[in-house]
C-alpha positions in Angstrom: -15.7 110.3 4.8 -12.6 110.6 6.8 -10.1 113.6 6.5 -6.3 113.2 6.7 -3.2 115.6 7.9 -0.2 114.4 5.9 3.4 115.5 7.3 6.8 115.2 6.1 9.9 116.0 7.9 13.6 115.4 8.4 14.8 114.2 11.9 18.5 114.0 12.7 19.0 110.2 12.6 20.5 110.5 16.1 17.1 111.9 17.4 15.2 108.8 16.4 14.3 107.9 20.3 13.7 111.3 21.1 11.4 111.7 17.8 9.3 108.9 19.1 8.8 110.1 22.6 7.8 113.5 21.1 5.4 111.8 19.0 3.9 109.4 21.3 3.2 112.5 23.8 1.6 114.9 21.1 -0.2 112.1 19.1 -2.0 111.1 22.3 -3.4 114.6 22.1 -4.7 114.1 18.8 -6.3 111.0 19.8 -7.6 112.8 22.7 -9.2 115.4 20.4 -10.9 113.0 18.1 -8.2 111.6 15.5 -9.0 108.0 14.9 -5.4 106.9 13.7 -2.0 108.4 13.7 0.9 107.0 11.8 4.6 108.0 12.4 6.5 106.3 9.8 10.6 106.4 9.9 12.3 106.1 6.5 13.2 102.6 5.1 12.9 102.5 1.4 13.3 106.1 0.2 14.9 106.5 -3.2 16.6 109.5 -4.5 14.4 110.8 -7.6 15.7 112.5 -10.7 13.5 115.6 -10.3 11.8 115.5 -7.0 11.8 113.2 -4.0 11.1 113.1 -0.1 14.6 114.1 0.8 14.7 117.3 -1.3 11.3 118.3 -0.4 12.4 118.6 3.3 16.1 119.6 2.3 17.0 116.4 4.4 20.9 116.2 5.0 22.9 113.1 5.1 22.7 112.7 8.8 18.8 113.1 8.6 16.1 110.4 8.0 12.7 111.4 6.5 9.6 110.8 8.5 6.4 110.6 6.8 3.2 110.7 9.1 -0.5 111.2 8.8 -3.3 111.8 11.1 -6.8 110.4 10.3 -9.8 112.3 11.4 -13.6 111.3 11.1 -14.2 114.5 9.3 -12.8 117.9 8.4 -14.9 119.4 11.4 -13.4 117.3 13.7 -9.9 118.3 12.5 -10.6 121.9 12.2 -11.8 121.9 15.8 -8.6 120.2 17.1 -6.4 122.5 15.2 -8.0 125.5 16.6 -7.9 124.0 20.2 -4.1 123.1 19.4 -3.3 126.9 18.5 -5.1 128.3 21.4 -3.8 125.7 24.2 -0.3 124.7 23.0 1.5 127.1 25.2 -0.7 126.0 28.2 -0.7 122.2 27.4 2.8 120.6 28.3 2.3 117.7 26.0 2.2 120.4 23.1 4.4 122.9 24.7 7.9 123.6 22.9 9.3 124.1 26.3 8.3 120.8 27.7 8.0 118.5 24.6 10.5 120.4 22.2 10.5 119.0 18.5 13.8 117.1 17.7 13.7 118.2 14.2 13.8 121.5 12.4 10.1 122.6 12.1 10.7 125.2 9.5 11.4 122.4 6.9 8.1 120.5 7.8 5.6 119.9 5.0 2.0 119.5 5.9 -1.5 119.8 4.7 -5.0 118.6 4.9 -6.4 116.1 2.5 -10.0 115.0 1.6 -9.6 111.4 0.4 -11.3 110.5 -3.1 -10.7 106.9 -3.1 -10.5 104.7 0.0 -10.1 100.8 -0.4 -9.9 98.6 2.8 -9.8 94.6 3.1 
């Protein structure tokens, strides 16, 4: 079964186009390294919660949008190999280098993790 990386970030609303360009460049690397799908989703209907919510999770400010992203891999082994490659080549690959493709958001507030699906329904 597939393996999923999930990511939640806060991006300044004025950086939306920069974010899209950054994501298109970096996400192409994930596809090249074996990802089957990548989704980058800009907030549309993200309500404030009473205890927790997406905005609080990433400490989003009023001028920031929440972005929810996921990368689907065929399996955990493919994902792990890609992450190892990313860590060892990010400074050498301009698509992943913070110098040539800087993140248009505060990476310190990024939430991410790997997930093993337990239910998958498709039409």
